[in-house]
C-alpha positions in Angstrom: 22.5 -61.8 -9.6 18.4 -61.2 -8.8 16.5 -57.9 -8.4 16.8 -57.7 -5.0 20.3 -56.7 -4.6 19.8 -54.5 -7.8 20.9 -56.8 -10.4 25.1 -56.3 -9.7 27.0 -59.0 -9.9 28.8 -59.7 -6.9 32.5 -58.5 -6.7 32.2 -55.9 -9.6 32.9 -52.3 -9.1 29.4 -51.6 -9.6 28.3 -53.1 -6.4 27.7 -49.8 -4.3 25.6 -47.9 -7.4 22.9 -50.5 -8.2 21.9 -50.1 -12.1 18.0 -52.0 -11.8 15.6 -52.9 -9.1 14.3 -50.7 -6.2 17.7 -49.6 -4.7 18.0 -47.7 -8.1 14.5 -46.5 -8.0 14.2 -45.2 -4.6 16.7 -42.8 -3.2 18.7 -43.5 0.0 17.2 -42.1 2.8 18.9 -38.5 4.0 20.9 -38.7 6.8 19.6 -36.7 9.9 22.0 -33.9 9.7 21.1 -33.3 5.8 17.1 -33.1 7.0 18.3 -30.5 10.2 20.0 -28.5 7.4 17.1 -28.2 5.3 14.9 -27.6 8.3 17.1 -24.9 9.0 17.6 -23.4 6.0 13.9 -23.3 5.2 13.0 -22.1 8.4 15.1 -19.2 8.2 14.0 -18.6 4.4 10.2 -18.5 6.1 11.5 -15.7 8.5 13.0 -13.2 5.9 10.0 -13.3 4.0 7.6 -12.7 7.2 10.2 -9.9 7.7 10.0 -8.6 4.5 5.9 -8.8 4.3 5.5 -7.0 7.9 7.7 -4.1 6.7 5.7 -3.7 3.2 2.5 -3.9 5.0 3.5 -1.4 8.3 4.5 1.2 5.4 1.4 0.6 3.0 -1.0 0.6 6.3 1.0 2.9 8.9 -0.9 6.3 9.4 0.0 8.7 6.7 2.4 11.7 6.5 -1.0 13.7 6.1 -4.9 13.2 5.8 -7.8 15.0 5.1 -11.6 14.4 6.4 -14.6 16.3 5.9 -16.5 17.4 8.2 -19.3 18.7 6.8 -20.7 20.3 3.9 -23.3 22.8 2.8 -25.3 23.0 -0.6 -25.4 26.5 -1.3 -27.4 26.3 -4.7 -27.7 23.9 -7.4 -24.1 24.5 -8.6 -22.0 24.8 -5.6 -21.4 22.7 -2.6 -19.2 24.3 0.3 -17.0 21.5 2.2 -15.7 21.8 5.7 -12.7 19.6 6.3 -9.9 18.8 8.7 -6.3 18.1 7.7 -4.1 16.1 9.9 0.0 16.5 9.4 2.8 15.0 10.9 4.8 18.2 9.9 3.0 21.2 10.0 5.9 23.2 8.3 5.2 21.6 5.2 2.3 22.4 2.8 -0.2 20.3 1.7 -2.3 19.7 -1.3 -6.1 18.4 -0.9 -8.6 17.5 -3.6 -12.3 18.4 -2.5 -15.0 16.8 -4.8 -18.7 16.9 -5.0 -20.9 14.3 -6.3 -24.2 14.1 -7.7 -27.0 11.7 -6.6 -26.2 9.0 -9.1 -22.4 9.0 -7.4 -21.0 10.4 -10.0 -18.2 13.3 -9.6 -19.6 16.6 -10.8 -16.9 18.7 -9.1 -13.7 18.7 -7.9 -10.8 21.6 -6.6 -7.5 21.0 -5.5 -6.8 23.4 -2.7 -3.2 24.6 -1.5 -3.0 24.6 2.5 0.2 26.7 3.1 2.2 25.7 6.5 0.2 25.9 9.8 -1.0 23.7 12.9 -0.8 19.9 13.0 -4.9 20.0 12.6 -6.4 22.5 11.6 -10.1 23.4 10.0 -10.9 24.9 6.2 -13.9 25.0 4.1 -14.0 25.8 0.4 -16.4 26.1 -2.2 -16.6 23.5 -5.0 -18.3 24.5 -8.8 -20.4 21.6 -9.8 -21.8 20.5 -13.6 -25.0 19.2 -11.8 -26.5 19.4 -8.4 -24.6 18.7 -5.8 -26.1 16.1 -3.1 -22.5 15.4 -0.9 -19.1 17.3 -0.7 -16.1 15.3 0.5 -12.4 14.9 0.7 -10.7 12.6 -1.9 -7.7 12.7 -0.3 -4.4 14.9 0.7 -0.6 14.7 0.0 2.3 16.5 0.8 3.3 16.3 -3.0 2.1 19.7 -4.0 1.8 20.4 -7.3 3.6 23.3 -9.3 0.6 24.9 -10.5 -0.8 25.3 -7.3 0.3 29.0 -5.4 -0.1 30.2 -2.7 -3.5 32.2 -2.2 -3.4 35.9 -1.7 -3.1 37.4 1.8 -5.7 39.6 3.1 -3.8 42.3 2.9 -2.5 42.8 -0.8 -4.5 44.0 -3.5 -5.2 42.1 -6.3 
């Protein structure tokens, strides 16, 4: 009995499972089919994770259903800015809510207005005046959404008395 054979006496039923020595310390090499199975399983897992990440990335970075972009602004006085903006939407039959804001010289938001844009065209322009608490230096579109808050109501039509 020596350490090179795992320390098992010849003829014992423990001969297949060494109790000490290098054969007990180091595992027996895996078969080629076992390694191939692990490779295939891990490769499939990598592909599935990649597809999931691609779907998440597409939904996060794809074109939104609605977007608003400022096309210009006019500073009317020390407490008002008029913002011209364009709304683009995939479904023109849906109303859209846009947040328009004004910022002061130090970059802080000094005025904000939420605007309801009723059903219309795929792309349409609008002009909104925003009141500010400090002199404005810029007017911009903060964002637009098809999720219209309940407190926004349709603007009165031009022909109605009110």
